[in-house]
Short mmCIF file of the C-alpha atoms (twelve columns), coordinates in Angstrom:
data_MODEL
# 
_entry.id   MODEL 
# 
loop_
_atom_site.group_PDB 
_atom_site.id 
_atom_site.type_symbol 
_atom_site.label_atom_id 
_atom_site.label_alt_id 
_atom_site.label_comp_id 
_atom_site.label_asym_id 
_atom_site.label_seq_id 
_atom_site.Cartn_x 
_atom_site.Cartn_y 
_atom_site.Cartn_z 
_atom_site.pdbx_PDB_model_num 
ATOM 1   C CA . MET A 1   24.410 -73.253 68.642 1 
ATOM 2   C CA . ARG A 2   26.797 -73.808 65.730 1 
ATOM 3   C CA . ALA A 3   24.359 -75.013 63.066 1 
ATOM 4   C CA . PHE A 4   21.854 -72.329 62.163 1 
ATOM 5   C CA . THR A 5   19.212 -74.804 61.064 1 
ATOM 6   C CA . CYS A 6   16.208 -75.922 63.020 1 
ATOM 7   C CA . PRO A 7   16.819 -79.279 64.729 1 
ATOM 8   C CA . VAL A 8   13.115 -80.144 64.265 1 
ATOM 9   C CA . CYS A 9   12.262 -79.160 60.658 1 
ATOM 10  C CA . GLY A 10  15.629 -78.175 59.177 1 
ATOM 11  C CA . GLY A 11  14.521 -74.573 58.462 1 
ATOM 12  C CA . LYS A 12  16.713 -71.505 58.787 1 
ATOM 13  C CA . MET A 13  17.196 -70.156 62.290 1 
ATOM 14  C CA . ASN A 14  17.417 -66.464 63.147 1 
ATOM 15  C CA . ILE A 15  19.211 -65.380 66.289 1 
ATOM 16  C CA . VAL A 16  17.456 -62.702 68.303 1 
ATOM 17  C CA . ILE A 17  20.273 -60.881 70.088 1 
ATOM 18  C CA . GLU A 18  18.030 -59.130 72.624 1 
ATOM 19  C CA . THR A 19  16.479 -62.355 73.956 1 
ATOM 20  C CA . GLY A 20  19.302 -64.818 73.315 1 
ATOM 21  C CA . LEU A 21  16.889 -67.087 71.438 1 
ATOM 22  C CA . ALA A 22  16.974 -68.639 67.980 1 
ATOM 23  C CA . VAL A 23  13.697 -68.714 66.045 1 
ATOM 24  C CA . CYS A 24  13.006 -71.037 63.117 1 
ATOM 25  C CA . GLU A 25  11.689 -69.222 60.041 1 
ATOM 26  C CA . ALA A 26  9.720  -72.302 58.947 1 
ATOM 27  C CA . CYS A 27  8.083  -73.746 62.067 1 
ATOM 28  C CA . GLN A 28  8.455  -70.717 64.387 1 
ATOM 29  C CA . ARG A 29  9.879  -72.844 67.212 1 
ATOM 30  C CA . THR A 30  12.296 -71.119 69.550 1 
ATOM 31  C CA . PHE A 31  15.474 -72.494 71.022 1 
ATOM 32  C CA . ASP A 32  18.131 -71.143 73.330 1 
ATOM 33  C CA . ALA A 33  21.005 -69.771 71.276 1 
ATOM 34  C CA . ASP A 34  24.590 -70.408 72.255 1 
ATOM 35  C CA . PRO A 35  25.572 -67.485 74.539 1 
ATOM 36  C CA . LYS A 36  28.943 -67.228 72.777 1 
ATOM 37  C CA . ASP A 37  27.163 -66.810 69.428 1 
ATOM 38  C CA . VAL A 38  24.799 -64.231 70.907 1 
ATOM 39  C CA . GLN A 39  27.744 -62.288 72.343 1 
ATOM 40  C CA . LYS A 40  29.785 -62.558 69.120 1 
ATOM 41  C CA . TYR A 41  26.965 -61.505 66.778 1 
ATOM 42  C CA . GLY A 42  25.724 -58.876 69.225 1 
ATOM 43  C CA . GLY A 43  29.220 -57.359 69.096 1 
ATOM 44  C CA . ILE A 44  29.049 -57.281 65.301 1 
ATOM 45  C CA . VAL A 45  25.664 -55.531 65.444 1 
ATOM 46  C CA . ARG A 46  26.992 -52.975 67.957 1 
ATOM 47  C CA . ASP A 47  30.060 -52.363 65.780 1 
ATOM 48  C CA . ALA A 48  27.796 -51.782 62.786 1 
ATOM 49  C CA . GLU A 49  25.628 -49.366 64.806 1 
ATOM 50  C CA . ARG A 50  28.751 -47.482 65.942 1 
ATOM 51  C CA . LEU A 51  29.892 -47.198 62.324 1 
ATOM 52  C CA . MET A 52  26.448 -45.937 61.309 1 
ATOM 53  C CA . ARG A 53  26.680 -43.127 63.876 1 
ATOM 54  C CA . GLN A 54  29.781 -41.813 62.098 1 
ATOM 55  C CA . ASN A 55  27.389 -40.703 59.339 1 
ATOM 56  C CA . ASN A 56  30.003 -40.943 56.575 1 
ATOM 57  C CA . VAL A 57  30.443 -43.052 53.455 1 
ATOM 58  C CA . ALA A 58  33.171 -45.281 54.891 1 
ATOM 59  C CA . GLY A 59  31.169 -45.899 58.069 1 
ATOM 60  C CA . TYR A 60  28.036 -46.912 56.187 1 
ATOM 61  C CA . GLU A 61  29.989 -49.129 53.781 1 
ATOM 62  C CA . ASP A 62  31.707 -50.919 56.674 1 
ATOM 63  C CA . ALA A 63  28.409 -51.286 58.547 1 
ATOM 64  C CA . ILE A 64  26.772 -52.784 55.440 1 
ATOM 65  C CA . ARG A 65  29.663 -55.241 55.095 1 
ATOM 66  C CA . LEU A 66  29.363 -56.286 58.760 1 
ATOM 67  C CA . LEU A 67  25.593 -56.657 58.661 1 
ATOM 68  C CA . ALA A 68  25.745 -58.623 55.399 1 
ATOM 69  C CA . SER A 69  27.994 -61.139 57.152 1 
ATOM 70  C CA . ILE A 70  25.248 -61.989 59.675 1 
ATOM 71  C CA . PRO A 71  21.984 -62.335 57.714 1 
ATOM 72  C CA . PHE A 72  20.767 -64.942 60.243 1 
ATOM 73  C CA . VAL A 73  20.647 -62.333 63.042 1 
ATOM 74  C CA . SER A 74  17.197 -60.870 63.535 1 
ATOM 75  C CA . GLY A 75  17.120 -57.228 62.440 1 
ATOM 76  C CA . ALA A 76  20.443 -57.333 60.562 1 
ATOM 77  C CA . LYS A 77  18.804 -57.180 57.128 1 
ATOM 78  C CA . GLU A 78  16.665 -54.213 58.179 1 
ATOM 79  C CA . LYS A 79  19.680 -52.361 59.580 1 
ATOM 80  C CA . GLN A 80  21.581 -53.144 56.396 1 
ATOM 81  C CA . ALA A 81  18.722 -51.708 54.301 1 
ATOM 82  C CA . GLU A 82  18.699 -48.603 56.516 1 
ATOM 83  C CA . CYS A 83  22.479 -48.221 56.005 1 
ATOM 84  C CA . GLU A 84  22.088 -48.567 52.253 1 
ATOM 85  C CA . LYS A 85  19.343 -45.920 52.254 1 
ATOM 86  C CA . ARG A 86  21.402 -43.494 54.368 1 
ATOM 87  C CA . LEU A 87  24.493 -44.154 52.242 1 
ATOM 88  C CA . SER A 88  22.537 -43.400 49.094 1 
ATOM 89  C CA . GLU A 89  21.141 -40.177 50.611 1 
ATOM 90  C CA . LEU A 90  24.615 -39.138 51.738 1 
ATOM 91  C CA . GLN A 91  26.124 -39.838 48.321 1 
ATOM 92  C CA . ASN A 92  23.304 -37.898 46.635 1 
ATOM 93  C CA . ARG A 93  23.915 -34.928 48.955 1 
ATOM 94  C CA . MET A 94  27.638 -35.070 48.232 1 
ATOM 95  C CA . GLU A 95  26.982 -35.191 44.473 1 
ATOM 96  C CA . ARG A 96  24.629 -32.190 44.678 1 
ATOM 97  C CA . HIS A 97  27.298 -30.338 46.675 1 
ATOM 98  C CA . ARG A 98  29.950 -31.141 44.049 1 
ATOM 99  C CA . GLU A 99  27.619 -29.931 41.282 1 
ATOM 100 C CA . LEU A 100 26.951 -26.703 43.189 1 
ATOM 101 C CA . ILE A 101 30.667 -26.091 43.651 1 
ATOM 102 C CA . HIS A 102 31.239 -26.829 39.955 1 
ATOM 103 C CA . ARG A 103 28.544 -24.304 38.935 1 
ATOM 104 C CA . GLU A 104 30.027 -21.704 41.302 1 
ATOM 105 C CA . ASP A 105 33.482 -22.325 39.829 1 
ATOM 106 C CA . GLU A 106 32.112 -21.859 36.305 1 
ATOM 107 C CA . LYS A 107 30.375 -18.652 37.346 1 
ATOM 108 C CA . ASN A 108 33.544 -17.357 39.027 1 
ATOM 109 C CA . THR A 109 35.589 -18.236 35.940 1 
ATOM 110 C CA . LYS A 110 33.205 -16.292 33.694 1 
ATOM 111 C CA . LEU A 111 33.283 -13.338 36.072 1 
ATOM 112 C CA . GLY A 112 37.086 -13.492 36.164 1 
ATOM 113 C CA . ILE A 113 37.252 -13.452 32.360 1 
ATOM 114 C CA . ILE A 114 34.897 -10.471 32.203 1 
ATOM 115 C CA . LEU A 115 36.975 -8.603  34.794 1 
ATOM 116 C CA . LEU A 116 40.175 -9.424  32.916 1 
ATOM 117 C CA . ILE A 117 38.717 -8.097  29.652 1 
ATOM 118 C CA . LEU A 118 37.522 -4.917  31.375 1 
ATOM 119 C CA . THR A 119 40.951 -4.457  32.976 1 
ATOM 120 C CA . LEU A 120 42.683 -4.907  29.617 1 
ATOM 121 C CA . LEU A 121 40.289 -2.420  27.989 1 
ATOM 122 C CA . PHE A 122 40.916 0.085   30.787 1 
ATOM 123 C CA . ALA A 123 44.690 -0.402  30.479 1 
ATOM 124 C CA . ALA A 124 44.519 0.037   26.700 1 
ATOM 125 C CA . ALA A 125 42.476 3.222   27.113 1 
ATOM 126 C CA . ALA A 126 44.957 4.525   29.696 1 
ATOM 127 C CA . ILE A 127 47.917 3.803   27.392 1 
ATOM 128 C CA . ILE A 128 46.181 5.495   24.470 1 
ATOM 129 C CA . GLY A 129 45.401 8.488   26.681 1 
ATOM 130 C CA . ILE A 130 48.999 8.711   27.899 1 
ATOM 131 C CA . VAL A 131 50.337 8.487   24.326 1 
ATOM 132 C CA . TYR A 132 47.892 11.201  23.251 1 
ATOM 133 C CA . LEU A 133 48.981 13.444  26.133 1 
ATOM 134 C CA . VAL A 134 52.677 12.852  25.335 1 
ATOM 135 C CA . ILE A 135 52.052 13.774  21.693 1 
ATOM 136 C CA . LEU A 136 50.218 16.941  22.743 1 
ATOM 137 C CA . TRP A 137 52.987 17.795  25.210 1 
ATOM 138 C CA . SER A 138 55.748 17.199  22.657 1 
ATOM 139 C CA . LYS A 139 53.993 19.521  20.195 1 
ATOM 140 C CA . GLY A 140 53.602 22.115  22.953 1 
ATOM 141 C CA . MET A 141 49.805 21.953  22.748 1 
ATOM 142 C CA . LEU A 142 49.254 21.377  26.501 1 
ATOM 143 C CA . SER A 143 48.790 24.426  28.705 1 
ATOM 144 C CA . ARG A 144 50.760 24.816  31.891 1 
ATOM 145 C CA . PRO A 145 47.647 24.256  34.135 1 
ATOM 146 C CA . ALA A 146 46.817 21.040  32.206 1 
ATOM 147 C CA . ILE A 147 50.355 19.725  32.798 1 
ATOM 148 C CA . ILE A 148 50.076 20.543  36.525 1 
ATOM 149 C CA . VAL A 149 46.724 18.708  36.757 1 
ATOM 150 C CA . ILE A 150 48.129 15.669  34.894 1 
ATOM 151 C CA . VAL A 151 51.246 15.477  37.070 1 
ATOM 152 C CA . SER A 152 49.120 15.928  40.233 1 
ATOM 153 C CA . VAL A 153 46.781 13.097  39.221 1 
ATOM 154 C CA . ILE A 154 49.763 10.829  38.500 1 
ATOM 155 C CA . VAL A 155 51.381 11.628  41.879 1 
ATOM 156 C CA . ILE A 156 48.105 11.060  43.764 1 
ATOM 157 C CA . ALA A 157 47.488 7.751   41.931 1 
ATOM 158 C CA . ALA A 158 51.033 6.585   42.685 1 
ATOM 159 C CA . ALA A 159 50.690 7.569   46.356 1 
ATOM 160 C CA . LEU A 160 47.363 5.756   46.674 1 
ATOM 161 C CA . ALA A 161 48.798 2.636   45.037 1 
ATOM 162 C CA . LEU A 162 51.823 2.713   47.350 1 
ATOM 163 C CA . PHE A 163 49.656 3.323   50.422 1 
ATOM 164 C CA . SER A 164 47.276 0.464   49.561 1 
ATOM 165 C CA . ARG A 165 50.222 -1.927  49.064 1 
ATOM 166 C CA . LEU A 166 51.809 -0.917  52.355 1 
ATOM 167 C CA . ARG A 167 48.495 -1.192  54.206 1 
ATOM 168 C CA . GLY A 168 47.590 -4.531  52.653 1 
ATOM 169 C CA . GLY A 169 51.021 -6.018  53.321 1 
ATOM 170 C CA . ASN A 170 51.515 -6.998  49.664 1 
# 
């Protein structure tokens, strides 16, 4: 069956892959479809169904393209509409996921800035404290026990920093 028009009334014919028949939309008469056409268009439908099972954007787009090429096959328009619906749902899910990642990135950036500011404030306070201690030491205003405590804290901090670097492999 090469011409997809009804030989009786001239209406559009739809091929029903499952039965191998062609049905006229206008007069509802049925005719035997060419087996080669049934096989060819059935293969296109199966390819589109296989692409749909991939459940990804490219698969749905290719399935839509295939199904749009055979509008005269019974069920092709419905499958195409289903593909378009699933594609839209998938794209909406992907967009929501991108928005969520974007919000998380913004939140992480803000947290990083806050941590950087706190680190800089802590470093500034430590430098000011060290300068103050050096001034007191140079004027001889630090007692011997205070110097021992300060040196001990510095040695312990250095040892902990070295140990954590060695342990972490950095």
